[in-house]
C-alpha positions as CSV (number, residue, x, y, z in Angstrom):
1,M,64.8,95.9,121.6
2,P,66.9,97.8,119.0
3,P,68.2,101.2,119.8
4,A,66.2,104.3,118.7
5,N,66.6,105.6,115.2
6,V,69.0,108.5,114.9
7,T,68.4,111.7,112.9
8,P,71.7,113.5,112.0
9,R,72.0,117.0,113.3
10,K,71.5,119.6,110.5
11,M,74.8,121.3,109.5
12,A,74.9,124.9,108.3
13,F,75.5,123.9,104.7
14,Q,73.3,126.8,103.4
15,K,76.1,129.3,104.4
16,Y,78.3,127.9,101.6
17,Q,78.0,127.9,97.9
18,R,79.3,125.7,95.1
19,L,82.0,127.4,93.1
20,V,81.9,126.9,89.3
21,P,83.8,129.9,87.8
22,V,83.6,128.7,84.2
23,V,81.3,126.4,82.3
24,L,83.2,124.6,79.5
25,P,80.8,122.4,77.5
26,D,83.5,121.8,74.8
27,R,86.2,120.7,77.3
28,T,88.8,118.4,75.7
29,W,90.8,117.3,78.7
30,P,88.7,114.2,79.4
31,N,89.9,112.7,76.1
32,S,93.6,113.6,76.7
33,V,96.2,111.1,77.7
34,T,99.2,111.9,79.8
35,D,102.3,110.4,78.0
36,A,105.1,112.4,79.7
37,A,105.9,113.8,83.1
38,P,105.4,117.5,83.7
39,L,108.1,119.9,84.8
40,W,108.6,119.4,88.6
41,C,109.4,122.1,91.1
42,S,109.9,121.3,94.7
43,V,108.7,123.9,97.3
44,D,109.7,121.9,100.4
45,L,112.3,124.5,101.4
46,R,109.9,127.4,101.2
47,D,106.2,126.5,101.3
48,G,106.8,123.3,103.2
49,N,109.2,125.0,105.6
50,Q,106.8,127.9,106.3
51,A,104.2,125.3,107.5
52,L,106.4,123.6,110.1
53,I,106.0,124.0,113.8
54,D,109.7,124.2,114.1
55,P,111.2,125.6,110.8
56,M,114.3,123.8,109.4
57,D,117.7,124.7,110.8
58,P,120.6,125.0,108.3
59,Q,121.6,121.4,108.6
60,R,118.1,120.2,107.8
61,K,117.7,122.6,104.9
62,R,121.0,121.4,103.4
63,R,120.0,117.7,103.8
64,M,116.6,118.4,102.1
65,F,118.3,120.4,99.3
66,D,120.8,117.5,98.6
67,A,118.0,115.0,98.6
68,L,116.0,117.0,96.1
69,V,119.0,117.4,93.8
70,K,119.7,113.6,94.0
71,M,116.1,112.8,93.1
72,G,116.5,114.9,89.9
73,F,114.6,118.1,90.6
74,K,115.8,120.8,88.2
75,E,113.8,123.6,89.8
76,I,113.9,124.0,93.5
77,E,112.3,126.9,95.5
78,V,114.9,127.4,98.2
79,G,113.3,130.1,100.3
80,F,111.8,133.5,100.9
81,P,115.1,135.4,101.5
82,S,113.4,138.7,102.1
83,A,111.2,137.3,104.8
84,S,113.7,136.0,107.3
85,Q,117.5,136.0,107.9
86,P,117.7,132.2,108.1
87,D,116.3,132.0,104.6
88,F,118.6,134.7,103.3
89,D,121.6,133.0,104.9
90,F,120.7,129.6,103.4
91,V,120.4,131.0,99.8
92,R,123.8,132.7,100.3
93,H,125.2,129.4,101.6
94,L,124.2,127.6,98.4
95,I,125.6,130.4,96.2
96,D,128.8,131.1,98.1
97,D,129.8,127.5,98.5
98,D,128.9,126.6,94.9
99,L,126.4,123.9,95.8
100,I,124.0,124.4,92.9
101,P,124.6,121.9,90.0
102,D,124.8,123.3,86.5
103,D,121.4,121.8,85.5
104,V,119.5,123.0,88.6
105,T,117.9,126.4,88.9
106,I,117.0,127.8,92.4
107,Q,113.8,129.7,92.8
108,V,113.1,132.4,95.4
109,L,109.7,133.8,96.4
110,V,108.9,137.5,97.1
111,Q,105.8,139.6,97.5
112,C,105.2,142.5,95.2
113,R,106.6,145.0,97.7
114,P,109.6,147.2,96.7
115,E,111.8,146.7,99.9
116,L,111.3,142.9,99.7
117,I,112.1,142.7,96.0
118,E,115.3,144.8,96.6
119,R,116.4,142.4,99.4
120,T,115.8,139.4,97.2
121,Y,118.1,140.7,94.4
122,E,120.7,141.5,97.1
123,C,120.5,137.8,98.1
124,L,120.9,136.6,94.5
125,Q,124.3,138.3,93.9
126,G,126.6,135.7,92.2
127,A,123.9,133.0,91.6
128,P,124.4,131.3,88.2
129,R,120.7,131.0,87.5
130,A,117.5,131.9,89.4
131,I,113.7,132.1,89.1
132,V,112.3,135.2,90.8
133,H,108.8,134.2,91.8
134,F,106.7,137.3,92.7
135,Y,103.1,137.3,93.6
136,N,100.1,139.3,95.0
137,S,96.6,138.3,96.1
138,T,93.9,138.8,93.5
139,N,90.6,137.3,94.7
140,P,87.6,139.5,95.6
141,L,87.7,138.8,99.3
142,Q,91.3,139.8,99.8
143,R,90.9,142.8,97.5
144,D,88.1,144.0,99.7
145,V,89.1,142.9,103.2
146,V,92.9,142.9,103.1
147,F,93.9,145.6,100.6
148,G,90.8,147.7,100.3
149,L,91.6,148.1,96.6
150,D,89.6,147.7,93.3
151,K,90.8,145.5,90.4
152,Q,93.0,148.3,89.0
153,G,94.7,148.8,92.3
154,I,95.6,145.1,92.4
155,V,96.9,145.2,88.8
156,D,99.1,148.2,89.7
157,I,100.7,146.2,92.6
158,A,101.6,143.4,90.2
159,V,102.8,145.6,87.4
160,N,105.0,147.8,89.7
161,G,106.5,144.7,91.2
162,A,107.4,143.4,87.7
163,K,108.9,146.7,86.7
164,L,111.1,146.8,89.7
165,C,112.3,143.2,89.1
166,R,113.3,144.1,85.5
167,K,115.1,147.2,86.8
168,L,117.1,145.3,89.4
169,E,118.3,142.8,86.8
170,Q,121.3,145.1,86.2
171,T,122.4,144.5,89.8
172,V,122.9,140.7,89.1
173,P,124.6,140.9,85.7
174,T,126.1,137.4,86.0
175,T,122.8,135.7,86.9
176,Q,120.4,134.3,84.3
177,I,117.1,135.5,85.6
178,R,113.7,134.0,84.8
179,Y,110.4,135.1,86.2
180,E,107.3,133.4,87.7
181,Y,104.2,135.3,88.6
182,S,101.4,134.0,90.8
183,P,97.9,135.5,91.0
184,E,97.7,134.2,94.6
185,S,94.4,132.4,95.5
186,F,93.8,131.9,91.8
187,T,91.0,129.4,92.4
188,L,89.0,132.2,94.2
189,T,89.8,134.8,91.5
190,E,87.5,135.5,88.6
191,P,89.1,133.8,85.6
192,E,88.7,136.9,83.4
193,F,90.6,139.0,86.0
194,A,93.3,136.4,86.3
195,I,93.9,136.6,82.5
196,E,93.9,140.5,82.7
197,I,96.5,140.7,85.5
198,C,98.7,138.0,84.1
199,E,98.8,139.7,80.7
200,A,99.6,143.1,82.3
201,V,102.6,141.4,84.0
202,M,103.6,139.8,80.7
203,D,103.7,143.3,79.1
204,V,106.5,144.2,81.5
205,I,108.4,140.9,81.5
206,E,108.3,140.5,77.7
207,P,108.5,136.7,77.6
208,T,109.6,134.8,74.5
209,P,109.5,131.1,73.6
210,E,113.2,131.0,74.5
211,R,112.7,132.8,77.8
212,P,109.1,132.0,78.8
213,I,107.4,133.4,81.8
214,I,106.0,130.9,84.3
215,L,102.4,131.7,85.2
216,N,101.6,129.8,88.4
217,L,97.9,129.2,89.0
218,P,97.8,128.2,92.7
219,A,94.9,126.5,94.4
220,T,96.0,128.4,97.5
221,V,92.9,127.1,99.1
222,E,91.4,124.1,97.3
223,C,87.8,125.2,96.9
224,Y,86.3,123.2,94.0
225,T,86.3,119.7,92.6
226,P,89.2,118.5,90.4
227,N,87.1,118.5,87.3
228,V,86.2,122.1,87.7
229,Y,89.9,122.9,88.3
230,A,90.7,121.2,85.1
231,D,88.0,123.2,83.2
232,V,89.5,126.4,84.6
233,I,93.0,125.4,83.6
234,E,91.9,124.5,80.1
235,W,90.0,127.8,79.8
236,F,93.0,129.8,80.9
237,G,95.3,128.0,78.4
238,R,92.9,128.9,75.6
239,H,92.6,132.6,76.5
240,I,96.1,133.6,77.6
241,R,97.9,135.3,74.8
242,Q,101.4,134.2,73.6
243,R,100.8,130.7,74.8
244,S,104.1,129.5,73.4
245,S,105.9,132.0,75.7
246,V,104.0,130.8,78.8
247,V,104.7,127.9,81.1
248,I,101.4,127.2,82.9
249,S,102.3,125.9,86.4
250,L,100.0,124.4,89.0
251,H,100.4,124.7,92.8
252,P,97.5,122.6,94.3
253,H,96.8,122.6,98.0
254,N,94.9,119.7,99.6
255,D,92.1,121.4,101.6
256,R,89.5,119.1,100.0
257,G,91.8,116.1,100.0
258,T,91.9,116.0,96.2
259,A,95.1,117.8,95.3
260,T,96.6,114.7,93.5
261,A,93.5,114.4,91.3
262,A,93.4,118.1,90.7
263,A,97.0,118.1,89.6
264,E,96.6,115.1,87.3
265,L,93.5,116.6,85.7
266,G,95.2,120.0,85.4
267,V,98.0,118.4,83.5
268,L,95.5,116.7,81.2
269,A,94.0,120.2,80.7
270,G,97.2,121.6,79.4
271,A,99.4,122.6,82.4
272,D,103.2,122.2,81.8
273,R,104.5,122.2,85.4
274,V,103.6,121.2,88.9
275,E,104.8,122.6,92.2
276,G,104.6,120.6,95.4
277,T,106.4,118.8,98.2
278,L,107.6,115.4,99.2
279,F,104.8,113.5,100.8
280,G,102.5,116.5,100.8
281,N,103.9,118.7,103.6
282,G,102.5,122.2,103.6
283,E,100.0,124.6,105.3
284,R,96.7,123.3,106.5
285,T,96.3,119.9,104.8
286,G,99.4,120.4,102.8
287,N,100.6,120.8,99.2
288,V,100.2,118.2,96.5
289,D,102.5,115.2,97.0
290,L,105.0,115.1,94.2
291,V,106.1,111.6,95.1
292,N,102.5,110.5,94.7
293,L,102.2,112.1,91.3
294,A,105.5,110.7,90.1
295,I,104.7,107.1,91.1
296,N,101.2,107.3,89.6
297,L,102.9,108.1,86.3
298,F,105.4,105.3,86.9
299,V,102.7,102.6,87.4
300,N,101.1,103.8,84.2
301,G,104.3,103.0,82.3
302,I,105.5,106.7,82.1
303,D,109.0,107.8,83.1
304,P,108.5,110.1,86.1
305,R,111.9,111.8,85.6
306,L,112.5,111.5,89.3
307,D,114.6,108.9,91.2
308,I,112.4,107.2,93.8
309,T,114.2,103.9,93.9
310,D,114.8,104.3,97.7
311,I,111.5,105.6,99.0
312,D,112.2,104.8,102.6
313,A,115.4,107.0,102.5
314,L,113.3,109.8,101.1
315,R,110.8,109.4,103.9
316,R,113.5,109.4,106.5
317,T,114.9,112.6,105.1
318,A,111.4,114.2,105.0
319,E,110.6,113.1,108.6
320,Y,114.0,114.4,109.8
321,C,113.8,117.7,108.1
322,N,110.1,118.4,108.8
323,R,110.0,116.8,112.2
324,L,106.7,115.4,111.2
325,P,105.8,111.7,110.7
326,V,104.6,110.2,107.5
327,H,101.3,108.3,108.0
328,P,101.5,104.5,107.8
329,R,98.8,104.5,105.2
330,H,100.2,107.4,103.1
331,P,100.1,106.5,99.4
332,W,103.1,104.5,98.2
333,V,105.4,105.2,101.2
334,G,103.5,104.4,104.4
335,D,104.7,101.4,106.5
336,L,101.5,99.5,105.8
337,V,100.7,100.3,102.2
338,Y,102.2,97.0,100.8
339,T,101.0,94.9,103.7
340,A,98.0,92.6,103.6
341,F,96.2,91.3,106.7
342,S,93.0,90.0,105.0
343,G,93.0,86.3,104.3
344,S,91.6,86.6,100.7
345,H,94.1,89.3,99.8
346,Q,97.0,87.3,101.2
347,D,96.0,84.2,99.3
348,A,95.8,86.2,96.0
349,I,99.1,88.0,96.7
350,K,100.9,84.7,97.5
351,K,99.6,83.1,94.3
352,G,100.5,86.2,92.2
353,L,104.1,86.2,93.6
354,D,104.4,82.5,92.9
355,A,103.2,83.0,89.4
356,L,105.8,85.7,88.8
357,D,108.5,83.5,90.2
358,R,107.6,80.8,87.7
359,K,107.6,83.4,84.8
360,A,111.0,84.7,85.9
361,A,112.4,81.2,86.1
362,A,111.2,80.5,82.6
363,S,112.6,83.7,81.2
364,P,116.1,83.8,79.6
365,T,116.8,87.0,81.6
366,G,115.7,85.5,84.9
367,E,113.2,88.4,85.3
368,Y,109.5,88.7,84.7
369,E,108.5,90.8,81.7
370,Q,105.5,92.6,83.2
371,W,104.4,93.1,86.8
372,G,101.1,91.6,87.8
373,V,100.1,90.7,91.3
374,P,96.6,91.1,92.8
375,Y,96.3,93.9,95.3
376,L,99.9,95.1,94.6
377,P,99.8,97.8,91.9
378,L,103.6,97.9,91.7
379,D,106.6,95.8,92.7
380,P,107.8,97.1,96.1
381,K,111.4,96.4,95.1
382,H,111.2,99.1,92.5
383,L,110.9,101.6,95.3
384,G,113.6,99.9,97.4
385,R,111.1,98.0,99.5
386,S,111.4,94.2,100.2
387,Y,108.7,91.6,100.2
388,E,109.3,90.9,103.9
389,A,106.3,92.8,105.2
390,V,103.9,92.3,102.3
391,I,102.0,89.7,104.3
392,R,101.5,90.0,108.0
393,V,99.2,87.8,110.0
394,N,96.5,88.7,112.5
395,S,93.0,87.3,113.3
396,Q,91.7,88.4,109.9
397,S,94.3,86.3,108.0
398,G,94.0,82.9,106.4
399,K,96.1,80.0,105.3
400,G,97.7,81.9,102.5
401,G,99.3,84.4,104.9
402,V,100.5,81.7,107.3
403,A,102.0,79.7,104.4
404,Y,103.7,82.9,103.0
405,V,105.4,83.7,106.3
406,M,106.4,80.1,106.9
407,K,108.0,80.0,103.4
408,T,109.7,83.4,103.3
409,E,110.8,83.6,106.9
410,H,111.5,80.0,107.8
411,G,112.0,78.2,104.5
412,F,109.1,75.8,104.8
413,D,106.7,75.4,101.8
414,L,103.8,73.8,103.7
415,P,101.5,71.4,101.9
416,R,97.9,72.7,101.4
417,R,96.4,70.4,104.1
418,L,99.0,71.5,106.6
419,Q,98.3,75.1,105.7
420,I,94.7,74.6,106.5
421,E,95.4,72.9,109.8
422,F,98.2,75.1,111.0
423,S,96.4,78.3,110.1
424,K,93.7,77.4,112.5
425,T,96.3,77.1,115.3
426,I,97.6,80.6,114.4
427,Q,94.1,82.1,114.2
428,H,93.4,80.8,117.7
429,I,96.5,82.5,119.0
430,T,95.8,85.8,117.2
431,E,92.1,85.8,118.4
432,D,93.3,85.3,122.0
433,S,96.0,88.1,121.7
434,G,93.9,90.5,119.7
435,T,97.0,91.5,117.6
436,E,99.2,90.3,114.8
437,I,101.6,87.4,115.2
438,S,105.3,87.8,114.5
439,P,107.3,85.3,112.4
440,V,109.2,84.3,115.6
441,V,106.0,83.5,117.5
442,M,104.6,81.6,114.5
443,W,107.7,79.5,114.4
444,D,107.4,78.8,118.1
445,A,103.8,77.7,117.6
446,F,104.9,75.4,114.7
447,Q,107.5,73.8,116.9
448,A,105.1,73.3,119.8
449,E,102.5,71.8,117.5
450,Y,104.5,69.6,115.2
451,L,108.1,69.1,116.4
452,D,109.2,66.6,119.1
453,P,110.5,68.3,122.2
454,E,113.4,65.9,122.3
455,P,115.1,65.5,118.9
456,H,116.1,62.0,117.7
457,F,119.0,63.4,115.6
458,R,121.6,65.7,116.8
459,L,124.6,66.9,114.9
460,S,127.6,67.2,117.2
461,S,130.4,68.0,114.7
462,H,131.3,67.8,111.1
463,E,134.1,68.3,108.6
464,L,133.7,69.5,105.0
465,R,136.2,69.2,102.1
466,S,135.6,70.6,98.6
467,D,137.4,69.8,95.4
468,S,137.5,72.8,93.1
469,E,138.3,70.8,90.0
470,S,135.4,68.3,90.3
471,G,133.1,70.6,92.2
472,R,132.3,67.8,94.7
473,T,132.0,68.2,98.4
474,S,132.6,65.5,101.0
475,I,131.4,65.5,104.6
476,T,132.2,63.5,107.7
477,A,129.6,64.1,110.4
478,Q,129.2,62.9,113.9
479,L,125.6,62.4,114.9
480,V,123.9,61.4,118.1
481,V,120.8,59.3,117.3
482,D,118.6,58.7,120.3
483,G,121.6,59.0,122.6
484,S,123.9,56.7,120.6
485,P,126.9,58.1,118.6
486,L,127.0,57.6,114.9
487,T,129.6,58.7,112.3
488,I,128.5,59.1,108.7
489,T,130.3,60.1,105.5
490,G,129.1,61.1,102.1
491,E,129.9,63.0,98.9
492,G,127.8,65.3,96.8
493,N,127.7,68.4,94.7
494,G,127.4,70.6,97.7
495,P,127.0,70.5,101.5
496,I,123.3,69.6,101.5
497,D,123.7,66.9,98.8
498,A,126.8,65.4,100.6
499,F,125.0,65.4,103.9
500,V,121.9,63.8,102.5
501,R,123.9,61.1,100.8
502,A,125.8,60.5,104.0
503,L,122.5,60.0,105.8
504,R,121.2,57.6,103.2
505,A,124.3,55.5,103.3
506,G,125.0,55.5,107.0
507,T,121.7,55.7,109.0
508,P,119.0,53.0,109.5
509,T,116.4,52.7,106.8
510,R,113.5,52.7,109.2
511,A,112.5,56.0,110.7
512,R,111.4,56.2,114.3
513,S,108.1,57.9,113.6
514,P,106.2,58.6,110.4
515,H,104.8,62.0,111.2
516,P,106.8,63.8,113.9
517,C,108.2,67.0,112.7
518,G,108.1,68.9,109.5
519,P,108.3,68.9,105.7
520,C,110.6,66.7,103.9
521,S,112.1,68.8,101.2
522,T,113.2,68.0,97.7
523,H,115.9,70.2,96.2
524,T,114.8,71.1,92.6
525,N,116.5,73.8,90.5
526,G,117.7,75.5,93.6
527,R,114.3,75.6,95.3
528,I,113.3,73.7,98.4
529,E,109.7,72.4,98.3
530,A,107.9,70.5,101.0
531,S,106.6,67.1,100.0
532,R,106.2,64.7,102.8
533,W,106.6,64.4,106.6
534,C,109.8,63.2,108.3
535,P,111.8,63.1,111.5
536,S,113.0,66.3,113.0
537,S,116.6,67.3,113.8
538,R,117.9,69.9,116.2
539,L,121.4,70.9,115.0
540,G,124.4,71.7,117.1
541,P,126.4,75.0,117.4
542,M,127.4,76.0,113.9
543,S,127.1,79.1,111.7
544,R,123.5,80.1,111.3
545,W,123.4,79.6,107.5
546,F,125.0,76.2,107.7
547,R,122.5,75.1,110.4
548,R,119.7,76.1,108.0
549,L,121.3,74.2,105.1
550,L,121.8,71.1,107.2
551,L,118.3,71.2,108.7
552,L,116.9,71.3,105.2
553,G,119.3,68.4,104.3
554,V,118.0,66.4,107.2
555,V,114.4,66.7,106.3
556,A,115.2,66.1,102.6
557,V,116.4,62.6,103.3
558,A,113.0,61.3,104.4
559,G,111.8,60.9,100.8
560,G,114.7,58.6,100.2
561,L,114.0,56.7,103.4
562,V,110.4,56.1,102.5
563,A,111.4,54.9,99.0
564,R,114.1,52.6,100.4
565,S,111.8,51.1,103.0
566,R,110.2,49.1,100.2
567,R,113.6,47.8,99.1
568,P,116.0,45.4,100.9
569,A,117.4,47.2,103.9
570,I,121.1,48.0,104.1
571,P,123.0,46.6,107.0
572,V,122.4,48.6,110.2
573,P,125.6,50.1,111.6
574,A,126.8,48.5,114.9
575,G,125.4,50.3,117.9
576,A,122.5,51.9,116.1
577,P,119.2,51.8,117.8
578,S,116.3,49.6,116.7
579,W,113.4,51.7,115.4
580,P,109.8,50.7,115.0
581,P,108.4,50.2,111.4
582,L,107.8,53.2,109.2
583,R,104.1,53.4,108.3
584,I,103.6,54.0,104.5
585,A,100.4,55.8,103.7
586,D,98.4,53.4,101.5
587,D,95.6,54.4,99.1
588,F,92.3,53.4,100.6
589,S,90.3,55.7,98.2
590,D,88.2,52.7,97.2
591,V,87.0,52.2,100.7
592,A,83.4,53.5,101.2
593,P,82.8,56.0,104.0
594,G,81.9,54.4,107.2
595,T,83.3,51.0,106.2
596,V,85.5,49.4,108.9
597,T,88.9,48.7,107.5
598,D,91.7,46.5,109.0
599,A,95.1,47.7,108.0
600,G,98.6,47.6,109.5
601,S,99.7,45.9,112.6
602,G,100.7,47.4,115.9
603,A,100.7,46.7,119.6
604,A,97.0,46.4,119.8
605,G,96.8,44.0,116.8
606,A,95.0,45.0,113.6
607,S,94.0,48.6,113.8
608,R,90.4,49.4,113.0
609,W,89.4,52.6,111.3
610,V,86.7,54.0,109.0
611,R,86.7,56.8,106.5
612,P,84.8,59.9,107.6
613,V,81.2,60.5,106.5
614,N,80.7,64.0,105.1
615,G,83.8,65.1,106.8
616,E,82.8,63.8,110.2
617,C,83.7,60.7,112.2
618,P,80.7,58.3,112.6
619,P,79.5,57.0,116.0
620,G,81.9,54.5,117.6
621,F,85.0,56.0,115.9
622,P,85.5,59.4,117.5
623,V,89.3,59.7,117.2
624,K,90.2,62.0,114.3
625,A,93.5,61.3,112.4
626,N,95.0,63.7,109.9
627,D,97.5,62.4,107.3
628,N,99.2,65.7,106.5
629,S,100.0,66.5,110.1
630,G,100.4,62.8,111.3
631,I,98.4,63.8,114.4
632,Y,95.3,62.2,116.0
633,H,92.8,64.3,118.1
634,R,90.6,63.0,120.8
635,P,87.1,64.4,121.6
636,G,87.4,67.4,123.9
637,G,90.8,68.3,122.6
638,R,91.7,71.9,121.9
639,F,91.6,71.5,118.1
640,Y,89.3,68.6,117.8
641,E,86.3,70.5,116.4
642,R,88.5,72.2,113.8
643,T,90.3,69.1,112.6
644,V,89.3,67.6,109.2
645,P,89.9,63.9,109.5
646,E,91.2,61.5,106.9
647,R,90.6,58.5,109.2
648,C,88.5,57.9,112.2
649,Y,89.5,55.4,114.9
650,A,87.6,53.8,117.8
651,D,90.6,54.0,120.1
652,P,93.7,56.2,120.3
653,A,95.8,53.1,120.6
654,D,94.7,52.1,117.1
655,A,95.7,55.5,115.7
656,A,99.1,55.3,117.5
657,A,99.6,51.8,116.1
658,D,99.2,53.2,112.6
659,G,101.8,55.8,113.2
660,Y,99.8,58.9,114.3
661,R,100.9,60.8,117.3
662,A,98.7,62.5,119.9
663,A,98.0,66.2,119.6
664,K,100.1,68.1,122.2
665,A,97.2,70.5,123.0
C-alpha cells in the first residue's frame, strides 16, 4: 500500500510583496551584447573582511592585497580606516612602505559622519592616489526606523558629507582624490529619490569627464529578480544628468542567489563597473563573485582583464585569508566542477578529448584551434587545472570512465571489448564499496583479473649505450624466462625500440599463452595504442620511468611474435624453455550461430565450440569464452552472467586447449 498523499504546509507568503520599482516597456538591455569587461573593484579587504568570523590579521591582509594586485585589479577597497585601528594601520602600512603600484588606486570606505571622514583623511596622508567612498542609507525603512528623518534630512547627511570631503582635500595635497558615493540599500530606495540624492552630491563634488564621480548602486540586500535590477539600472542611466561624468558602479549581494546574473544584466543595462569579492565572500550569502564573472566573459571569448591562470592558487589564498572553505561545487573553482562520475558524461568527455588530441596533432602549431568538449565549457588547463581529475569512477560510471583512467593513469588504451568487460568488474567493486574507486585500486583489480600472478618474463639487469651521431641506442639485457636465464641484445632508435628488437631477435617465437596479461602496444607517432593481447612482464628494480618504458616495450613485441609465428621460426637459444603453441584467432564469421565447429588441436583432441545464439550460449555448450580478454567463464562464476561470449564450449578443457584461461574469480 503506498504512503499517504502529502499536502505541503502553507507558508506565510502573504506577508511579502513583489518589488518592481520601475516598469520599463522600452528597455534596450535584452538586445545588448557584452563585448568588453567592466571596470573591476575588489572589496575583499573591506566588505569581505567585515563578514568574517575572525577578521584578517595583517599578514592575511597583505597576502590578499598582493594576490589582488597580481591578478590585475586596478581599484582595491583596502579597508574602513575610521572604523577600526587594524584597518587604519593596514592602510598606513601600504602607504608608508610604498606597496601600491603606480597603476593601482586604493579605495577607502566611510560613513557620512564628520569625525569618521576626518579620521579617513588623516589615514590617507601621503597616499599617491585614493578613492574616498562615502555613503548613507536612503531607503524608506531605514529613514523611518534607523534615522527618523524625512527625505530632505537624508539628503542633507549626504551633502554635508560631500562638502566635508571636499574641504579636507587640502589636508592631502599630494594625493589624487576621486570620489564614490553610494545611496546604500539602493535596491530598496525609490529610484526617483536615488536620482535626487545622487545629483545633490554631484553638485558638491563637481565631476567632469576627466574626473568622474563613481555612483555605486548597491543591492545591499538582493530583493528583486535580475531582470528588474537591469531595468532599474537602465532607467537610472537614462535619468542621471551629466552621464559622461558618471561611472555607474554595481555592488550586488547574493541574498537570492542571483548576484552573478544581476551583475551581468546590469552591465548589459549600461553599468561601467562592478564591485565584488573573490569566490563571493561577504555578509549573509556574500557579494558577487568576481572570478565567476570574469571567467564567464572568458568562455564567451572576451578578455576578462584579470589573470586567473592559476585558479587553485587564488582559492588557497582566499581560504587562508578568509579562514572559510570554498565549496567543492563552487562555479569554476570547486574541487569537483571539472569532474564527471556519470557514465554517459564520461564517455562523451573522453571522446571529446580524443578528438581534440587528433586536431592538435594535425595542426602545424601542435595545438587545437578552438575548444570543444562535451560537458566541459572550458579547458581546465587555462585555469591551471590538469585533466587528472576530470573523470573519476564510482558506481554511476561506465566503460568510458574506466578506459580514461586506465589510459591516463596507467598508459593502457584498452580495446572496446575489454573496456566493456573490465568496466563490469569495476562496477561490481564500486557497488560493493559504495564509493569511488582510485586509480591504484583500479590497477590492482586489473592485475588480479588479467595478469598472471607469476610472471614468465623478468628483467634482472640491463646496459644501455647511445650514439649521439647516429641517434641509435643499443641494449644488452639479462632476462629470466620461466626460471631460465637468457641474454638478449638489440639496437634501435631509443630504449623501447632497442629492447623490442632484442626480444624479437633473441626470444622464442612461440609465446607461452595467447591471452594472459595486457594490451600489446604499437608505438605510432609517439603514442602507445593497445592492439592485441600478449604475455605479461614484471620488471626488476630500475628507475620508475624506465620500468614503464620497458613494460610497454615488452607488451609491444607481441604483435611481432604473432606475425612471425606464421613464418619459419628462428633458432631457439640454448637453454630456452619449450612453450606450447600460440593460438592465432581465426575468422569464423561465416559459421552460423549454434553450428558445432572443430578447430585447433589440444590435449583433449579437436576442440568443439559453437557461436553464441543471440548473445547467449546454447544448451550443451555452457562455457563462455571471450576473445578480447582471453578468458573463459564457467556457469556459476562471479562474472558469468555479465560476460558476452564470442565462443561457447561444452567443456572447460576445450576452451583451455584453444588458448583461453580460466577466470580467476
